[in-house]
C-alpha positions in Angstrom: 115.5 84.5 126.3 117.1 85.8 123.0 115.4 88.0 120.6 115.6 86.6 117.0 117.2 89.7 114.7 115.5 88.8 111.7 111.9 87.5 111.5 110.6 84.5 109.1 107.5 86.0 106.5 104.8 84.0 108.6 106.8 85.8 112.1 106.2 89.1 110.8 102.2 88.4 109.6 102.1 87.4 113.1 103.1 90.3 114.8 102.0 92.8 112.5 98.1 91.5 111.8 99.1 91.1 108.0 98.4 88.8 106.0 101.7 87.2 104.4 100.3 88.2 100.8 99.9 91.5 102.0 103.4 91.6 102.8 104.5 89.8 100.0 102.6 92.6 98.3 104.4 95.2 100.0 107.9 93.9 99.4 106.9 93.9 95.2 106.1 97.3 95.6 109.4 98.3 97.7 107.7 99.2 101.0 110.0 96.5 102.7 112.4 94.5 102.2 114.0 91.5 103.1 117.0 88.8 102.0 117.0 85.6 101.0 118.5 82.6 103.1 120.5 80.0 101.0 117.1 78.4 100.9 115.5 80.7 99.3 113.1 82.0 102.2 112.5 85.5 102.7 114.2 87.0 106.5 112.9 90.5 107.7 114.7 93.2 109.7 113.2 93.1 112.9 112.5 97.0 112.4 110.0 96.1 109.3 107.4 95.9 112.3 107.2 99.4 112.4 107.5 99.9 108.8 104.4 98.0 108.3 102.6 99.7 111.1 103.4 103.2 109.4 101.7 101.3 106.2 98.9 100.4 108.3 98.4 103.4 109.6 98.7 105.6 106.3 96.2 103.3 104.3 94.1 103.6 107.3 93.4 106.9 107.3 93.3 107.0 103.2 96.9 107.4 102.3 97.6 105.8 99.1 100.6 103.1 99.4 102.2 105.1 96.1 102.4 107.8 98.5 103.3 105.9 101.6 106.1 104.6 99.2 107.2 108.2 98.4 107.6 109.3 102.1 109.7 106.1 102.6 111.7 106.7 100.3 112.8 109.6 102.0 114.5 107.4 104.7 117.7 106.3 104.9 118.0 102.8 103.8 116.8 100.2 105.6 115.9 102.6 108.6 112.3 102.3 110.2 110.2 105.1 110.2 110.5 107.3 114.5 108.4 109.3 115.4 109.8 112.6 114.3 109.6 110.4 110.9 106.1 110.3 111.2 105.2 114.0 112.2 107.0 115.0 109.2 105.7 112.8 107.0 101.7 112.6 108.1 102.4 116.5 108.0 102.3 116.3 104.3 99.4 114.2 104.2 97.5 116.8 105.7 96.3 118.4 102.5 95.6 115.4 101.1 93.5 114.0 103.8 91.4 117.6 104.1 90.6 117.8 100.7 89.1 114.1 101.4 87.5 115.3 103.8 85.9 118.2 102.0 85.0 115.6 98.9 83.0 113.3 101.2 81.4 116.4 103.1 79.8 117.5 99.9 78.8 114.2 98.8 77.2 114.1 102.2 75.2 117.1 102.1 74.4 116.8 98.3 73.4 113.5 98.9 71.0 114.1 102.2 67.8 114.8 99.7 68.7 111.4 98.4 67.7 109.0 101.2 64.5 107.0 101.2 63.9 110.0 98.2 63.5 107.0 95.3 64.4 109.8 93.0 61.4 111.3 93.3 62.7 114.2 93.5 64.8 114.4 90.2 63.4 117.9 89.2 65.7 118.9 91.8 68.3 116.6 92.7 71.6 117.7 92.1 73.3 114.6 91.2 71.1 115.0 88.0 72.6 115.6 84.3 70.2 115.5 81.8 71.5 114.9 78.3 74.7 114.2 79.9 75.3 117.8 79.5 78.2 117.4 82.0 80.0 114.5 79.6 81.8 117.3 77.9 83.7 118.4 81.4 85.4 114.9 81.3 84.8 111.1 82.8 83.4 110.3 85.7 80.7 111.5 88.8 81.2 115.4 87.3 79.2 116.8 90.3 80.5 114.3 93.1 84.0 115.4 92.4 85.6 118.4 93.7 87.1 120.4 91.2 90.7 121.5 91.8 89.9 125.4 91.3 87.1 124.8 94.1 89.6 123.4 96.8 92.1 125.9 95.9 95.1 123.5 95.7 95.8 120.6 93.3 95.2 117.0 94.5 94.9 113.4 93.2 91.9 111.9 92.8 
């Protein structure tokens, strides 16, 4: 039994557990690459399975595809990530994950009074914003966002 050096999009989907549409999206974003046959069918190198696994694990822990793409762009052309690559690239995401965890903990702690409350504690609610006083600070749920100054390091929102 010989192992094919290339996979069709259907084979890559079946082996990786990722929908064909998602694979096309990853390719559109430059995360994976294929070649086209004379019949215009996609063929993926076998090591694309490892790249897709890398993408999926990074997504699972909340890393945006933009950052995954930036990480993959640091690898030599066409090479799948190795264990050493994963260690190096994932360590760069640690600060981002720590900031998200901090934000989630703050959200959980701030919302604990709200569970089952039905806004009966509006006078002491940490999320309350009478007269939109926080509107001058910017858009979005200002009290739910951890400010960069509080965290001490820049990060995306």
